[in-house]
Structures are given as structure tokens and as C-alpha cells.
N, C-alpha and C positions, 0 to 999 in steps of 0.2 A: 752478779752475773750480767752479761749483756742482755738487756730486756727483750731484744728481738734481733733475729738475723734472717737473711734472705739467701736461700740456696742459689748458687750460681750467679751471685750478684757480680755484674761486670767490673765494678770498681775494686772487687776483691779477688780477681781471677787468679792471682798468684797464691792465694790461700785456699782455693777450692779443694775439697776432700776427694772428689771424683770429677772426671771430665763430664761435660754436658753431653748427654746422649745425642747422637747425630740426627735422629729423626724426631727430636722433641719439639713441642710447641714451647716457645720461650719468648722473652721480652722483645726480641728482634723480629719475630714472625707471628706475633700474637694476633689471632683473628677476631678477638673479642674487644669491641670498642669500649665496653663498660669496665674492663679490667683495670685495676689500680695496683701499681707496684707496692708490695708489702701488705696487701690485704690478707686478712685471716682466712684460713681454709673454710671455716664455718660460713663465712659470708660468700666466698667464691662458689661453693656448691649450690647455694640457693640461687645466686645469679645465673650460674650455668644452667640449672634446671629451668629457670624462667626463660632464658635465651633459647634453649632447646625446644621448649613448648611453643614459643612464638614462631620459631623457624619451621617446625614440622607439624604443629597443630595437635589437636586432641588433648587428652589427659596424659600426664607424665607420671610414672611411678618410679620412685627412687628406693631401691632396696637398702636398708640400713641394718647392720648386724649388731644390734644392741641386745643385751640381756638384762632383765629387770633386777636380777639378784646382784648385779655389780654396783649399783648405787641407787639412792633414793631419787635422784633426778631422772634416771632412766625408768624407774618404776612409775614416776609421775607422768612421764611421756605417754605411757600406755593407760594409766588409770584416770587421767584428767577428764572430768565430765564436760568441761566447757569447750572441747575441741570439736572441729568438724571432721567427721570420719568418712571414708569411702564405703558406701553401702552398709553403714552402721557396723563396720568391722572395728572392734576396739584396737586392734593392732595396726591401725592406719591413722594418719594425721594429715589434714590439709595444711599446706605450708603458707606461712605469712612472710611477706617481706615488708618490714615496717608495719603499717596498719592494713596493707592490702593483701587479701588472700589471692594466691596464685592458682592456676589450674594444674597444680602439682601436689602429689601426695607422697609422703614417706610411708613405706611399708616396712614393718618390723617382723619378719617371718620367724625369727628364733628368739623372740622376746622372753618366752617362758622356758627356754633351755637353760640347763646348768652346764658348768665346765665339763662335767662327766659326759653329758649328752653330746657336746661338740666332739670331744676326743673319741667317744664311742662311734659316732658317725664316720669320723676320719678313718678309724680302724676297720669298721665293718664294710664300708664301701670303697676302701683304698683310695680316699680322696687326697689330692695334692694339698700340701700345707707348707708354710714357710719354715725352713730348717732352723731358723733362729730360735724357734720355740724349743727345739731339742737342746740348743746351747744354753738357753735360760734354765732348763730343767737340770742339765748337767752342772750348772753353776749354783744350784741350790734353791731355785724358785719352784714352788709347787705350781700345778696347772691353774690354781685359783689366784695366784699372784702375778701371772705373766701378762704383760701388756706390750704390744708392738706398734709403735707409732713414733713420730718425731720426738727426740729426746729432751726438748727444752721447754715444754709446756709446764704449767703449774704442777700437775700431778706427775708427769713423766720425769721431771728432774729429780724426784725422790729416788729414782733408780739409776742415777748416773754411774754409780759404782758398778752396776751390772753392764752398762754400755762399755765401760772400760775393759771389763773382764771378757766379754764375748766378742767385742769388735776391736780387739787389741791391735790388729794390723793397721787400723785407721786412727787409733786414739791420738797419736802425736799430731796428725793433721787437724783433728778436731780441736785439740788444745790450742793450736796456732790460730784456728779459724774463729772460735767463739770465745770472747773475753769472759773469764770467770768460770769456765767449764770445769777446770781442775778443782777450784774451790767447791763447786757443786759435787764433784766426785768425792771429795774428802768429807764434806759436811752434809751430804744428802739425807742421811738418816738421823739428823739431829734437829733441834729447834731452830738452828741458824737459817734454814731454808723454808721454814713454815710461816 
């Protein structure tokens, strides 16, 4: 598979899956001097929080919707004793960029929720949610297996057959846009992609 692809890359305009939104911040009007084309989302969000804090001052809190029962790494984020917390709240973590601590904290307000708690709250309070979750459920994924994010990360590519099934109207564009995506669709649940 293509190791990395960039949405709305100008050099691949003829292969875009969707048009660039008219009001988007993009490479041609980017207000962030620190931004590097092709940088990973995980790096971007830390730099954005640092930029925001420097521009507006004070402490910055970033809400992150992780649940500890999804992975050991997520559990460690909450349980790690060596971290700096906001007011000794276990469900907070002061962010580091390289070796430097920023005046930015991640807050994990639903870290101890289960999938049942999430969907219970959606139902009880009539909360908005992405309808793709319904499509995944109709396609055989339980609420415990569903993930909604970009499809080409290490974990996400294991569900490329789901992408094809629930986003069938764009699948031919995706096959043209990302080298090896159909290979991933065929072999996603085998040892070929592990």
C-alpha cells in the first residue's frame, strides 16, 4: 500500500475523492508558519495547541475522547504516575513537545466510559452522532468494533473492507487515489497487512 497520502494534494487534483471545501484552511491560505506539508495529525494538534496558547495566553485545555477499555496505550495515558496533571486530576495530562512541557493539558472526560455508556448517552439525551456508525452496525460491526477515522493508518486499514461496503459511492475514486487500497480491502483481515 502507498505508505502515506495527502488529502487534496494539488499535484493529484484530478484524483481527488471530493472537492476541497470552499471555506477551508488549506496549503494556499495556511495561517500557521510552523505547518509542514505531510505532517501527521498527532504532531499537528500539539503544535496547534501550542500556537493557540501563545496567541491567546493562559492555559489551554484540549478535550480528547479516549476510553481506557479500547487499548492498553489509552489506559496508560490515564494510569501513568510520571505525568504532570492539572490540579492532580488523573484524567488530565500536561502535554510535552519534544522535551519541553507546554502550557497545554489534555482532558479525557470519558476515559472510564464503555461503548454502552456512549450509546446510552446518545439515546437518553438525543445527541447528534455520525450516521456512519449506523452503516457500520448494519454491515455487521458491533458497537465495540466500530472506529471512525481516516482509513489508512496502521489499525484502520484492518477495516478497509468495511470502508468499501459502507462508502461504496466513493470506493472507485479511493481505489484510483491511493495505491494499494484494493489490496488492503482484499487482505485486510489476513496476516498480509499485519
